[in-house]
C-alpha positions as CSV (number, residue, x, y, z in Angstrom):
1,M,-38.0,45.5,205.8
2,R,-39.7,44.7,208.9
3,I,-37.0,42.6,211.5
4,L,-38.6,41.0,214.4
5,G,-36.3,41.0,216.6
6,I,-36.6,38.6,219.6
7,D,-34.7,37.8,223.1
8,P,-36.1,34.1,223.9
9,G,-37.4,33.6,227.7
10,S,-39.8,30.5,229.0
11,R,-40.8,32.9,231.7
12,V,-40.3,36.6,229.8
13,L,-39.8,37.5,226.3
14,G,-38.6,40.2,224.4
15,Y,-39.6,41.4,221.1
16,A,-39.6,44.8,218.6
17,V,-39.9,45.3,215.4
18,V,-38.1,47.5,213.3
19,E,-37.8,48.7,209.6
20,C,-35.1,49.2,207.4
21,D,-34.9,51.0,204.7
22,G,-32.5,50.4,201.5
23,A,-30.0,52.7,202.8
24,R,-30.1,50.8,206.4
25,R,-31.2,53.8,208.2
26,L,-33.6,52.3,211.0
27,R,-36.4,52.9,212.3
28,Y,-38.4,51.8,215.9
29,L,-41.7,50.5,215.5
30,E,-42.5,49.1,218.8
31,C,-41.0,47.3,221.8
32,G,-41.9,45.1,224.6
33,V,-42.1,42.3,226.8
34,L,-44.4,39.3,227.1
35,E,-44.3,37.6,230.8
36,A,-45.6,34.4,231.7
37,D,-46.3,33.1,235.3
38,A,-43.9,32.3,236.7
39,R,-46.0,29.6,239.1
40,A,-47.4,27.7,235.8
41,P,-45.7,24.8,234.3
42,I,-43.0,24.9,231.4
43,E,-45.4,24.1,229.1
44,R,-48.6,26.8,229.8
45,R,-45.5,29.8,229.9
46,L,-44.8,28.9,226.6
47,G,-47.9,29.0,225.1
48,D,-49.3,32.1,226.5
49,I,-45.7,33.3,225.4
50,A,-46.1,31.8,221.4
51,R,-49.8,32.7,221.1
52,A,-48.5,36.0,222.3
53,L,-46.2,36.1,219.8
54,A,-47.9,35.0,217.2
55,E,-50.9,37.8,218.1
56,I,-48.0,40.6,217.5
57,I,-46.2,39.4,214.6
58,D,-50.6,39.1,212.9
59,E,-50.4,43.3,213.8
60,L,-47.4,44.1,212.7
61,R,-46.3,41.7,210.0
62,P,-42.7,41.6,209.8
63,D,-40.9,40.1,207.2
64,T,-38.2,38.3,208.3
65,A,-37.3,37.8,212.5
66,A,-33.5,37.3,214.3
67,A,-33.2,35.5,218.0
68,E,-30.7,35.5,220.0
69,E,-29.3,31.9,220.5
70,V,-28.7,29.8,223.2
71,F,-26.0,30.6,225.7
72,S,-23.9,28.0,227.5
73,A,-25.4,29.0,230.8
74,I,-23.9,27.6,234.0
75,N,-27.2,25.8,234.5
76,V,-28.5,22.6,232.8
77,R,-32.1,23.5,234.0
78,S,-32.1,26.9,232.9
79,A,-30.4,26.4,229.5
80,L,-33.0,24.0,228.9
81,A,-36.0,26.0,229.7
82,L,-34.4,28.6,227.2
83,G,-33.6,25.9,224.3
84,Q,-37.7,25.1,224.7
85,A,-38.3,29.1,224.8
86,R,-36.1,29.2,221.5
87,G,-37.9,26.1,220.0
88,A,-41.6,27.9,220.4
89,V,-40.5,30.8,219.0
90,L,-39.0,29.2,215.9
91,A,-42.7,27.1,215.8
92,V,-44.7,30.7,216.3
93,C,-42.2,32.6,213.3
94,G,-42.5,28.9,211.3
95,R,-46.3,29.1,210.8
96,A,-45.9,32.9,210.6
97,E,-43.6,31.7,207.6
98,L,-41.1,33.9,208.7
99,R,-37.5,32.8,208.3
100,V,-35.8,33.2,211.5
101,W,-31.4,34.1,212.1
102,G,-30.2,32.9,215.2
103,Y,-27.3,35.3,216.8
104,A,-24.9,34.7,219.6
105,P,-25.3,37.0,222.3
106,A,-21.7,38.8,221.9
107,V,-22.2,39.1,217.8
108,V,-25.0,41.2,219.0
109,K,-23.6,43.3,221.6
110,Q,-20.9,43.5,219.1
111,A,-22.9,44.9,216.3
112,V,-25.0,47.3,218.6
113,T,-22.2,48.8,220.9
114,G,-18.6,47.6,219.3
115,R,-17.7,45.4,222.0
116,G,-19.1,41.5,222.0
117,R,-18.8,41.9,225.9
118,A,-20.4,44.9,226.6
119,P,-22.9,45.3,229.8
120,K,-26.6,45.1,229.3
121,G,-26.8,48.9,230.1
122,Q,-23.9,49.3,227.8
123,V,-26.6,47.8,225.0
124,A,-29.7,49.1,226.3
125,R,-28.1,53.0,226.1
126,M,-26.7,52.3,222.4
127,V,-30.0,50.9,221.3
128,Q,-31.5,54.7,222.4
129,V,-28.9,56.3,221.2
130,L,-29.3,54.8,217.4
131,L,-33.3,54.1,217.2
132,G,-33.1,57.9,218.9
133,L,-35.3,56.9,221.6
134,K,-36.7,59.2,224.7
135,R,-35.7,56.3,226.7
136,E,-33.4,53.2,227.6
137,P,-36.1,50.8,226.9
138,R,-36.6,47.9,229.7
139,A,-34.3,45.0,229.7
140,G,-35.9,42.2,227.4
141,A,-37.5,44.5,225.0
142,A,-33.4,46.8,224.8
143,D,-32.2,43.0,224.3
144,A,-34.4,42.6,221.7
145,L,-34.0,45.8,219.2
146,A,-30.5,44.9,219.7
147,V,-31.0,41.7,217.6
148,A,-32.5,43.8,215.2
149,I,-30.1,46.8,215.0
150,A,-27.9,43.8,214.7
151,H,-29.3,41.8,212.1
152,A,-29.8,44.7,210.1
153,H,-26.3,45.7,210.3
154,I,-24.7,42.2,209.8
155,R,-27.3,41.1,206.9
156,K,-26.0,42.4,203.7
157,D,-28.9,40.5,201.9
158,L,-31.8,41.2,203.7
159,A,-34.0,42.1,200.1
160,T,-34.0,37.9,200.1
161,D,-35.1,37.5,204.0
162,R,-38.9,39.1,202.7
163,R,-41.5,36.6,203.1
164,R,-44.4,36.2,200.8
165,A,-42.9,37.7,197.8
């Protein structure tokens, strides 16, 4: 089962793909960040990120996707932009016939570190350890890996997530 983990953002989107076997062992495949020009209008940024994410899905062929849910932000504009970015992610995944599972940031942190309020550095370090990576991944990519790992740990019926049976 290939799991696409996504940390949505309207300017920087983290993505990661891991494989999970029947014994729930995880294998790292790829991770990174998709960046859009911060000066571009939001529709252009979201379009650029959506196109790049579609290419990643076509290349890596995940079976399911998991995305971090929008958290309650103090800044309404930031929350709106994050919601729009998550909507673009849902649209791209929908076109690829991928089911998308949503997880709150605290749930992801709890699944990866054992603490729902763990700092980002601790999450990145645990991702590195759990996947046997030589170094900590970049911030957005680490968050996307954490989402994918959380999905593998939380979902007991991963086989039913598979697209195109």
